[in-house]
N, C-alpha and C positions, 0 to 999 in steps of 0.2 A: 503495500500501498505505501505511496503519495503519501509525504507529508510536506506543508511548504512554511518553513522556518521564518521567511520575514520578506516584508515586498516596502523599495522604497523609488521616490521619485523626486529627481532632481529636476527646481525647471529657474534659468539661471532668466527667460524672458520669457514670456505669454506672446509679445510678436505685434507690438504695437508704437515700440520706438525704435531708434538705429543704436544700437551695442558698441558703448565703448571698452576695454579698446577694441578699436578695430583690429583684423591683421593685419604681420607680419611679410615676409613672404617668407616660407616655408619655418615660419613657427612655431612650435606648438603653443596652443594654448587651453587650457584648461575653460572646460564652459559645463560640464559639471561634476560633482563627486559624492560617495554615496558610502556608509555604512552597512551592509548589512550584520544584523545577528543572531551572532551563528547556536543555543546553547541545547545541547544532547541533541543532536547530529542526527541521523541514522546513517548508511553505507550508504556511499553512491552521490553526496552530494553534488549538487550539478543546480546551474548557475541563467538563465535567460534574459538576456535585454530588448533592450528599441531603445532607439532617439530620434529626435528627428533636428534638422540645422538649417536656419532656411538664411541666403544671401541674396545681394541686389544683384541686378549680372546692369546691371544700365548703366551706370558709368563704364565696368573695365572698353581699355583696350587696347586686349586683347585673353584669350580663351588661358583660362587659370583650370583651376586642379584640387583639384578638392577634397582634405582625407579627414578621416573618423578613425583615430582607433583607442581600443578600447587596455585599459591597463589594471591587471590588480596588485594592491599592496600600497605604501605610499614606498616616496623617496629610492634611495634604491637599490629598494628591495622588489622594487613595482615591475609586474611582470604583461607585457603587449600580449595580449587574451581572446584582440580582431580586432584587425583591418582593414577600412573597404573606401574605396574611393569610390567621385565625377569627376569630369567636364564636367563644365562652367561658362558656358555660351559667350563672349563677347555679341548680345548681342538682346537689347530692349525686348523682342519678341519671345525673347527663351526666360527672360523674370520675374518674379525673382525662381532664382535654381532652389526646388525641397529637397535635400539630402534625408528620408529615412534612412533606418536599418533595424535592421532586429538579427539578432547572430545570441551563441551561448556558451559556457564553458563549461564542461563534463570535468568529473573527476577531483573537485573544487579541493585545497586543500585545506582545513580549518584546524586555525590556530588557536594557544593559547587562549587570547584578547577576550573569545568569544564575537567576536566583528573580523568581515571581511571587507577592506575597501577596494573600490571599482571607481572607475577618475575617468573622461570622455575627455577627450583633444582635438581639435578641426585645425587639421593643416592647413594652409592655405597659401600654393602656389603659382608666381608666375612671372612673368618674362621683367624681370629687375629691372631694364632699362627703362621700364613706368610706375608709376606712384599711382598703389593705389588706398583711399582711401573709406572710410563707412558699406563697406558692405554686408558687414552684420546683422543682417534686418529679424531674423527671430521670427516664431517661437526660438528656443532653445526647450528642448527638455532630452530628459537620460530617467532611464527605466532598468526596473531587475528587482525582480524573486528567484528567490532561492529556496529551490527546497531538495527531500536524502529518501531514499528510504528507511521508510521505518526495520 
C-alpha cells in the first residue's frame, strides 16, 4: 500500500508582475525551494514533482534556451535529479513562453534530519552579444509530493 509522506508547494509568483532579479546569461536562478517532511518512511521512497515557469519573449533579439534543473539537498551536497529545457523563440507571436514540467525521483535516500529539500533553478542562456532584461514574467511555482510503500 502507498503512503503519502508529505506534499508542499513553493510559489514565487502568481504571474501578475514582472519578476526581479531578471536572468543573467547562463546563471542558475533559484525560483523555488521546499522541504518535505519524512517521518517513519516505508521502503521505496519516491518523489513526484511539477512546476511552471513563464517568461516573455517580446523583447528578445535572438532565440534563447530555458533549462529547468531540480536538485535534492543543500549546498555542496546538492544532487541533480532532473533537467529539461526548451527553446524560447525571439518572436512576440510565441510570447509568453510557458514551460511546465513534471518529473520524479525513485529510491530517494532519507536523511536523519527527517527533511528532504528540493530546489528548482531556471537557467536562461542567449547570445552574449545582446543584453536581455525583464523576461521573468511568472507564474513560477514548484510542487512536490513524497510517497513510500508501507
